[in-house]
C-alpha positions in Angstrom: -7.0 3.0 4.0 -5.5 -0.3 5.2 -2.3 1.4 6.4 -4.4 3.8 8.6 -5.6 0.7 10.4 -2.0 -0.5 10.8 -1.1 2.9 12.4 -4.1 2.5 14.7 -2.5 -0.7 15.9 0.9 1.0 16.4 -0.4 3.9 18.3 -2.7 1.6 20.3 0.4 -0.4 21.4 1.8 2.9 22.6 -1.5 3.8 24.3 -1.4 7.3 22.9 -3.9 10.1 22.3 -3.4 13.7 21.1 -2.1 16.7 22.8 -2.2 20.5 22.2 0.5 23.0 22.6 3.6 24.1 20.6 4.1 22.5 17.2 4.7 18.8 17.4 4.3 16.4 14.5 0.8 14.7 14.5 1.1 10.9 14.1 -2.1 10.8 12.1 -0.9 13.5 9.7 2.5 11.7 9.4 0.7 8.6 8.1 -0.3 10.5 5.0 3.4 11.0 4.2 4.6 7.5 5.4 2.0 5.2 3.8 2.3 4.1 0.2 0.1 1.7 -1.7 0.4 0.8 -5.3 -2.0 -1.2 -7.5 -1.8 -2.6 -10.9 -4.1 -5.0 -12.7 -2.7 -8.0 -10.9 -0.6 -6.7 -8.0 -0.9 -4.7 -4.8 2.2 -3.5 -2.8 1.9 -1.7 0.5 4.8 0.1 2.3 4.7 1.9 5.6 7.9 3.6 6.7 8.2 3.9 10.5 11.0 6.3 11.2 12.1 7.3 14.7 10.2 10.6 14.3 6.9 8.7 14.0 7.5 6.8 17.2 8.7 9.9 19.1 5.6 11.8 18.0 3.3 9.0 19.0 4.9 8.7 22.4 4.9 12.5 23.0 1.2 12.8 22.0 0.4 10.5 25.0 1.5 13.0 27.6 2.0 10.0 29.9 5.6 9.0 29.2 8.6 10.8 30.7 10.8 12.6 28.2 13.8 10.6 29.3 12.0 7.4 28.5 11.0 8.7 25.1 14.6 9.7 24.3 15.8 6.3 25.4 13.3 4.6 23.1 14.2 6.9 20.2 18.0 6.4 20.8 17.5 2.6 20.5 15.6 3.1 17.2 17.9 5.7 15.7 20.5 3.2 14.3 17.8 1.5 12.2 15.3 2.1 9.3 12.1 0.2 9.9 9.6 -0.5 7.2 6.4 -2.6 7.1 5.8 -4.2 3.7 3.1 -6.4 2.1 3.0 -7.6 -1.5 0.5 -9.8 -3.3 -1.1 -10.8 -6.5 -4.7 -9.8 -7.0 -7.3 -12.5 -7.6 -11.0 -12.5 -8.3 -13.5 -10.6 -6.2 -10.8 -8.5 -4.7 -8.9 -11.4 -3.1 -5.1 -11.0 -2.6 -2.6 -13.8 -2.6 0.1 -12.3 -0.4 3.8 -13.3 -0.5 5.1 -15.0 2.6 7.0 -12.5 4.9 10.2 -14.5 4.9 10.2 -14.6 1.1 9.2 -11.0 0.9 12.0 -9.9 3.3 14.7 -11.2 0.9 13.1 -9.2 -2.0 13.1 -5.8 -0.2 16.0 -3.2 -0.3 16.1 0.5 0.5 17.8 3.3 -1.4 19.3 6.3 0.3 19.6 9.8 -1.1 23.0 9.0 -2.6 21.7 6.0 -4.5 23.1 3.3 -2.2 21.1 0.1 -2.0 20.9 -1.4 1.5 19.8 -4.9 2.4 17.9 -6.0 5.6 20.0 -6.6 8.7 20.2 -10.1 10.0 18.4 -10.6 13.3 21.7 -10.9 15.2 22.6 -7.4 14.1 19.5 -5.8 15.5 19.2 -4.7 19.1 17.0 -6.8 21.5 14.7 -3.9 22.1 14.0 -3.3 18.4 13.6 -7.1 17.7 11.1 -7.3 20.6 9.1 -4.3 19.2 8.7 -5.9 15.7 7.9 -9.3 17.2 5.3 -7.8 19.5 3.6 -6.1 16.6 3.3 -9.2 14.4 0.6 -11.2 16.3 -1.4 -8.0 17.1 -1.4 -7.0 13.4 -2.4 -10.6 12.5 -5.3 -10.5 14.9 -6.6 -7.1 13.8 -5.8 -7.2 10.1 -6.4 -10.8 9.2 -4.4 -12.1 6.1 -2.8 -8.7 5.5 -1.4 -8.6 9.1 -0.2 -12.1 8.9 1.7 -11.4 5.7 3.1 -8.0 6.7 6.9 -8.1 6.9 8.5 -5.8 9.4 12.0 -5.3 8.1 14.9 -3.6 9.8 17.7 -1.9 7.8 20.9 0.0 8.7 20.0 3.5 9.8 23.4 5.0 10.2 26.5 5.2 8.1 30.2 5.4 9.1 30.7 8.6 11.0 27.2 8.5 12.5 25.3 10.1 9.6 21.7 8.8 9.3 20.9 6.7 6.2 17.7 8.7 5.7 17.0 12.2 7.1 13.2 12.7 7.0 13.5 16.5 7.8 16.1 17.3 5.2 16.0 17.7 1.4 16.6 14.4 -0.3 15.0 11.2 -1.4 14.3 7.7 0.0 13.0 4.6 -1.8 11.9 1.2 -0.8 12.3 -1.4 -3.5 9.9 -4.4 -3.3 11.1 -6.8 -6.0 10.9 -4.6 -9.1 8.6 -2.0 -7.6 10.2 1.2 -6.4 8.2 3.2 -3.8 9.7 6.7 -3.5 9.4 9.3 -0.8 10.0 13.0 -1.3 11.9 14.6 1.5 11.6 16.4 3.8 8.3 15.1 5.0 5.9 18.0 5.4 4.2 16.6 8.4 7.4 16.8 10.4 7.8 20.6 9.8 5.7 23.5 11.1 3.0 24.5 8.5 3.6 27.1 5.9 1.0 29.8 5.3 0.1 32.2 2.5 -0.1 35.6 4.2 -2.5 36.9 1.5 -5.1 34.1 1.4 -4.3 32.7 4.9 -4.3 29.2 3.5 -2.0 26.7 5.2 0.1 24.0 3.6 2.6 21.3 4.7 5.9 22.6 5.9 7.8 21.3 2.9 5.8 23.7 0.6 7.7 26.8 -0.5 5.0 28.4 -2.7 1.2 28.3 -2.9 0.5 25.8 -5.6 -2.6 27.7 -6.7 -1.2 31.2 -6.8 2.6 30.8 -7.0 3.0 33.2 -4.0 5.8 32.5 -1.6 4.8 31.0 1.7 5.9 31.9 5.2 6.4 29.8 8.4 3.2 29.6 10.4 3.4 31.2 13.9 3.6 28.9 16.9 0.2 27.1 17.4 -0.9 28.0 13.9 -3.5 26.1 11.9 -2.8 22.6 10.6 -2.1 22.4 6.9 -5.2 22.2 4.7 -3.3 20.4 1.9 -1.5 17.1 2.1 2.2 16.7 1.0 2.7 15.5 -2.5 3.9 11.9 -3.0 6.4 10.5 -5.5 4.8 8.0 -7.8 5.6 4.3 -7.4 7.0 2.3 -10.3 4.7 -0.8 -10.6 6.2 -3.9 -12.3 6.2 -7.7 -11.8 5.0 -9.3 -8.6 7.0 -11.2 -6.0 6.5 -14.9 -6.7 5.2 -16.9 -3.7 
């Protein structure tokens, strides 16, 4: 999918490969949980959520970056929720008339597990490091993804509440939604790719870590042992709610 190509760009910027060992989230597996694309007869909306956990997993998979540097990078990202969004009207022969990023930015909000709607942060409320990261990605995405990359809006939202609690907790029970105009793209939490796989001890099938029961037999699942097999089934996704397009 197109979002897989975007993540290739992201991980390419971080110069990462894969590593073996104790359980660590796999960035390529996380994409299946983080990417959302909806289509209707006349509209396409793409959302890619980029939580701190994704960046940390990508950096750790390199095996080339000191843990202190990874934690410093993650600490700078923690106060924010970052999403990449594209929205466009479908034309003939598969063409897409994308909304301009600046216009799109004003039409995107996020919804936390308590139903609070949050607007994007102004640039002067975002740290220099995070601003540089999003600005660095824009021309690379444009060069590699053409029109989609040029019209992809990288949007930064508040990631912490008063008292320091995170706006969205990807590893805890809850919900998270990105509203693009009148389209709501919803994520079920926790993200299975961030948790150790769960296994059926009878059939030896493995499932994402947010599964509690085997969906085929109804049997209760158990945590996989350290170094166990990767899940053979993807995490379920919440359906999007397609409606009218953003007007360019």
